[in-house]
Residue, then its C-alpha position, 0 to 999 in steps of 0.5 A: x324242151x328241157x332235154x334240148x337245153x340240157x344237151x346245149x349246155x353239155x355242148x357248151x361246157x365241152x367246148x369251153x373245156x376244150x378251149x380251156x385245156x388248149x389255153x393251158x397247153x399253149x401257156x405250158x409250152x410257152x413257159x417250158x421253152x428254155x431261155x438258158x442251157x444248163x451250166x457246163x462246169x469247167x476248171x475255175x469257170x462255168x459256161x452256158x448259153x442265153x437265148x435269144x434276141x432278134x434284131x434286124x432279122x438276125x438271131x442273137x444268142x449269148x455265150x455266158x462265162x462265169x469265172x472264179x475270183x482271180x481267174x480270167x480268160x482271153x479276148x479274141x486277141x489274147x496278147x503276148x502270151x495268151x491262149x487264142x479263144x475259138x468259138x464255132x457254131x454248126x447247124x443246117x439252119x445257119x447261113x453265117x455267124x459272127x462272134x462279137x467280142x466285148x471290150x476286154x481289160x488289159x492285163x500287164x504282168x512279167x510275161x507281157x501284155x494280154x487282154x481278157x475278161x474277169x468275173x461274169x461276161x456274155x459274148x453275143x453271137x450274131x446268126x443269120x439263118x438259112x431258113x427262118x421257118x425251121x426249128x433252130x438247133x445249134x451245136x456250139x464248140x468252144x476252146x478257151x484259156x482259163x488262167x488263175x495261178x496257171x493257164x489251162x486250156x478248156x474245150x467243150x460242146x454245148x447243144x442248143x435246142x430251141x423248140x421253135x422257129x425264128x418267127x416265134x423268137x422274134x417276138x421275144x427279147x433278152x435283156x442280158x443280150x441287149x446289155x451285152x451288145x452295149x459292150x461291143x466296140x463299133x466305128x464312130x458315125x463321124x469321120x474324125x480319126x484320133x490317130x494323126x499319124x502311124x509310122x515305123x521307127x528303128x529303135x536299137x535293133x527293133x522296128x517300132x510302130x508309133x501312133x500319134x493322137x490328136x488329143x490324149x487317149x486313155x487306152x488302146x487295144x490292138x484287134x486281131x491282125x491277119x498277118x502280124x502280132x502287135x506287142x504292147x510295149x508302153x508303160x501304164x499311164x492315165x493318158x497317152x498322146x502317143x503309143x508304141x507297139x513292136x510287131x512280129x509277122x505271122x509269116x516270115x516274108x510278110x511286109x508291114x508297109x501299107x498294112x492296115x490295122x484296127x484298134x479299140x480306143x478309149x477316150x472321154x468315157x467312150x470306146x470305138x474302133x479306128x483303123x490306121x495304115x502305116x505310112 
C-alpha cells in the first residue's frame, strides 16, 4: 500500500512539473515576442518599427521616426522644394497596404512652402493580410529626406519578423499606434463643406486657384495630386477667409478645369479632409 501511494505521488509530481515547465515556456515565448525592432541610425535621425495593432480585421504597424533638434522630414506632399517620401512593404502575407500620413507642420522659408515633421513621429501603416493563419514577416523599404542645415536623402530596409500569426496579434494592442491614428486626417461625417467656391483667376502672367470659405479657417494643406503641383503663395496669418495657390502640371498637356483636389483644413480646433472641384 505504501509503495502504491509513493508511486502515485511520483506520477502527480511529474505531471505537475511538466505542467509548470509548459506554463513557463509559454510565458517566456509571449514575453520574448518583440513589439519593436531595433533602431536604424541615420543622419540626424533614427527609425524603427512598432508592432502591432489589429482594428477591423486589419493589421497596423507604426514607422517611428525620431529626429534630432532642428531637423525635419517631409510629409507625403513635401511642398515646393521637399523630397518626396516613399515607404513600401513587401511580403507574401500582404494583400494590400496603405501608409497613413499624420497631419504635418507647415514650413515656410526663402525656398517656398513645405510640409513636414519635427521631433518624434509615428506613421501608421494599415495592412490587409492575404492569409491570417500565416506567420507575418515583412520587409519595409524607406526613402526619406532629412533636413537640418541641408537636406539629405536617406534610404534603408527594415526586416520585420513577427513570430506568430494574425490570430495571436489580434489579442494585442499598441497604445502608441492607437495614439498615432488620432493624428490621421479623415473626412467629416456631416456633408457641410467649408469651401464655398474654387475658381481660377489670371493674376499678371500666372493662373491662381482661389478658394473661398464659409467661415474663417486656421490653416489649409494641399494633399498629393496625381496631375498637378499646388504651390502655396499665401502669407502666414492667424485665419483665412480665402486662400490662394498657384499650380503647375506634372505633364504639359494636363488640363486643370474640372480637376478634383483634396485638402486638409484646420478649423475650430479640429482638422479634416475636404475635396473641391475647380469651376
